C-alpha positions in Angstrom: 91.3 100.0 85.5 95.0 99.8 84.7 96.7 96.4 84.7 100.4 96.4 84.3 103.5 94.3 84.9 104.6 94.6 88.5 108.1 93.9 89.8 108.2 92.4 93.3 111.3 92.5 95.5 111.4 90.5 98.8 113.4 91.6 101.8 113.2 89.6 104.9 113.9 91.5 108.1 114.5 89.2 111.0 112.4 86.1 111.3 108.9 87.6 111.9 108.1 89.9 109.0 108.4 89.9 105.2 108.4 93.3 103.4 107.2 93.3 99.8 108.1 96.4 97.9 106.1 97.0 94.7 107.3 99.1 91.8 105.2 98.6 88.7 103.8 100.3 85.7 102.5 103.8 86.6 104.8 104.1 89.6 107.7 106.4 89.8 110.5 106.5 92.4 108.3 108.4 94.9 105.3 106.0 94.7 106.9 103.0 96.2 105.0 101.3 99.0 105.3 98.2 101.0 102.9 95.6 102.4 103.8 93.8 105.6 102.9 90.3 106.4 103.4 88.4 109.6 105.3 85.2 108.9 102.4 83.2 110.3 100.1 84.6 107.6 102.1 83.1 104.7 104.6 80.3 104.6 108.2 81.4 104.0 108.7 79.0 101.1 108.5 79.6 97.4 104.9 78.4 97.1 103.7 80.6 99.9 105.6 83.6 98.5 104.2 83.1 95.0 100.7 82.7 96.3 100.9 85.9 98.3 102.3 87.8 95.3 99.5 86.6 93.1 96.9 87.7 95.6 98.6 91.1 96.0 98.8 91.5 92.2 95.1 90.7 91.9 94.2 93.3 94.6 96.4 96.0 92.9 94.9 95.3 89.5 91.4 95.4 90.9 91.8 98.9 92.5 93.8 100.4 89.6 
């Protein structure tokens, strides 16, 4: 399993979706991917965003 540092960039499109683009250790420019969340699934505030990022990081680390 590979655990690395991951950089998260948030881009909000409209009011209903948050796109999280992940580029981390082991990725190159062609390996970017995005995870889409409905705004109802996470709160659009700093605590909700940090919570979602920590969960995503845990999932990425688990499968690596």
